[in-house]
C-alpha positions in Angstrom: -40.0 61.6 70.8 -38.1 60.9 67.6 -34.3 60.5 67.8 -31.6 60.2 65.1 -28.8 58.0 66.5 -25.4 58.0 64.9 -23.7 54.7 65.5 -20.4 53.2 64.4 -22.4 51.0 62.0 -24.7 53.8 60.5 -27.5 56.1 61.3 -30.9 54.9 62.6 -34.1 56.7 63.5 -36.1 55.6 66.5 -39.2 56.6 68.3 -39.5 56.5 72.0 -43.1 55.7 72.9 -45.1 55.2 76.1 -46.7 51.8 76.4 -50.4 52.3 77.3 -50.6 48.9 79.1 -48.0 49.7 81.8 -46.9 53.3 81.2 -43.3 52.3 80.5 -41.3 53.5 77.5 -39.9 51.5 74.6 -37.8 52.2 71.6 -39.1 51.6 68.1 -36.3 51.4 65.5 -37.9 52.8 62.4 -34.8 52.1 60.2 -34.8 48.4 61.0 -38.5 47.8 61.7 -37.8 46.5 65.2 -39.5 47.1 68.6 -37.0 46.9 71.4 -38.3 44.5 74.2 -36.6 46.8 76.8 -38.9 48.9 79.0 -38.0 52.0 80.9 -39.9 53.8 83.7 -39.2 57.3 82.2 -37.8 58.9 79.1 -34.8 59.9 81.1 -34.1 56.3 82.0 -34.3 55.3 78.3 -31.8 58.1 77.3 -29.5 57.1 80.1 -29.5 53.5 78.8 -28.9 54.6 75.2 -25.7 56.3 76.4 -24.3 53.0 77.7 -24.1 51.4 74.2 -20.5 51.5 72.8 -21.8 51.7 69.2 -23.6 55.0 69.9 -21.5 58.0 68.9 -24.2 60.7 69.3 -27.9 61.3 69.1 -30.3 64.2 68.6 -34.0 64.7 69.0 -35.7 65.4 65.7 -39.1 66.9 65.0 -41.9 64.7 63.5 -45.5 65.2 62.7 -48.3 62.7 63.1 -51.0 63.1 60.6 
C-alpha cells in the first residue's frame, strides 16, 4: 500500500509493506529514504498509529505499479 501523507512540515510518500520474516508491517518513507523500525500486526494497526502523530494533517492511499 502506498500513502501520500500531508504533514505540517511537508508531504511525504510512504509504502506500507509486510515483513516476510515475521509477517508484521512497516513503513518505508520513500521521500526521506528511511525504513521505520516500528512493526505493526496489521495494516489497520499501522494506520491507527499514523493518526496519533500531531504533524499528520491527512493522508490518502495512492495507486502504484510494480514493474
